[in-house]
C-alpha positions, 0 to 999 in steps of 0.5 A: 431253172428248168420248168416242165412243159404241161400239155395243153390237153390237161387244161382243156378237160376241166373246162369241157367238164364245167361247160357240159355240166352248166349246159345240162343243169336244171334251171328254175324254168326247167323243173327236173323230170320225175318218173310218172305214177300209174293211176286208175281214174274215172270221170265225174258224171251226172246221174240220179243219187239218193241217200237212205237209212237202213234199220231192222225190225220184226213184221207184226200185224197192226190188227190182231185180236186175242180171243179170251173166254168170257164164260166157263164151259166144255168146248164142244166144237172148234172150227179152225186151226192155225193158218185158217182164214176166217171172216168177221162174224164166222163161228169159231168155237162153241161151248156147252151151254146146257147149264147156262141155258137152264139158268137163263130160263130160270132167270126169265121166269123170275123176271116175269113173276117179279114184273107181274107183282110189280104191276099189281102193286103199282095199281094198288098203291094208288088206292092206298091198299098197299104201302109205299114201302111194299111198292118200292120193294117190288120195284127194286126186286123187279129191277134186280132180277132184270139185271140178273137176266141180262147177265145170264143172257150175256153168259149164254151168248159167250158160249158161241164165239165168233171172229171179231175181224177177218184174218188168219188164225195165228194161235190156238190154245184149246182143243175140243173137250177142254174146259174153257175158263174165264180169261183163258186165251183160246185163239188169236186172229191177225189181219195180214192186210195190216202188216207193219214193222217198227224200226229205230232211226237216229233222231238226226235223220227224223227231220228228213223222214215224212209220212208216206215216204216209200220204203223198200223192205227186205225179208231175210226169209226171201233174200233175193226179193224186195217188198214195198212199204211206206212210212205210216207214222213217226213216234213223237219220242226219242230214247234219251239213252240211244237217241233213237226214234221209232218209225212205223212202216206199213207194208203195202205189198199184200203178199201171202208169203209175208206174215207176223214174226218175220225179221226184215230190213227197211231202207228209207230214202231220206234224200234224192236228186234226179240230176247231180254231179257224182263220183265214186267214194273210192275217189274221196280223201276224208280228213279227220274233221270231215272235209273231202278232197280228191286228186284230179288229172289235169294235163297229165299232172295231179291236182288235189281239189277240195270238194263240197259234198252233198248226198252220199250213198254206199258207193258214190257221193254228190259233189256240190263244188270243186269238180265238174262232170267229165273231169277225171279223178283218181280212184286207187292208191290215193295215199301214195300221191302228191300234187304235181306228180306226173300221172299216166292213166292205166285204166279208166273205169266206166259207169258200168263197172261200178 
């Protein structure tokens, strides 16, 4: 029986392929290489950090007096207009006092007559020439007329109206020639040195707000400027629906550009540290239950760290545990990353670029 000779090379090829594959297969001690991911990072750093609460309100004067007419009369003189500055005691309005002056003189004469009669009967009642009843009637008449005289004098005084406080006229509701009637609103005087604003703050923040805390005030009318203020008082009442508490801010800047009715925003600092380990909020991954983590580049590999956060502001957060100053954290494309990836840093963001 004839058998064909098989070339020896046919057996060598599979052997060589098997040897080559075994020599290049990855082993447990030699992980398969992955392509690197390109990341942007920044270094954790030490610097001051502060947390603040921002709320809006309207600027109003703490000291404001509405001048209401107490007597009736024609207005003969008004010395001020809106915007005029006045001092306490300055005469602002005069009413025609002709009738009231005459009525006051009549009342004075009646009192003098009643007093003379009362004095005469006081002497006679001791001698028994007049009855005790006549004496009591004279005394009563004298006291009634004295009261009427005081009333007339008060009305006469009301015809000259003076500024009750120093400040600025913010309202004028009458003109010369008008007839003032009792309880009519004639003027309003506001003291611009006592400007305040009321804001509403979550009741959860109230424990961290103290009387005298500094406040930064921004007024929409002057968008490029800030003004100083302080917490004047915290109202001891929380709205049961909104859970907000009123906080009164005293403006400490005595700037003539500030006046009643301006819309403003108050920034209250509720926590501050002069030295803290911080990272940008861009580096944080927040879970649904509020836990924080970040990707850290360690020896060109990505490591996911759980972080404990402290004070947070709009751009950065304090890291209490999980990160040390100088360690590099990834700040872009976090959702596409996994622990163990090889990282190649394309850019390191510096503090000045924040």
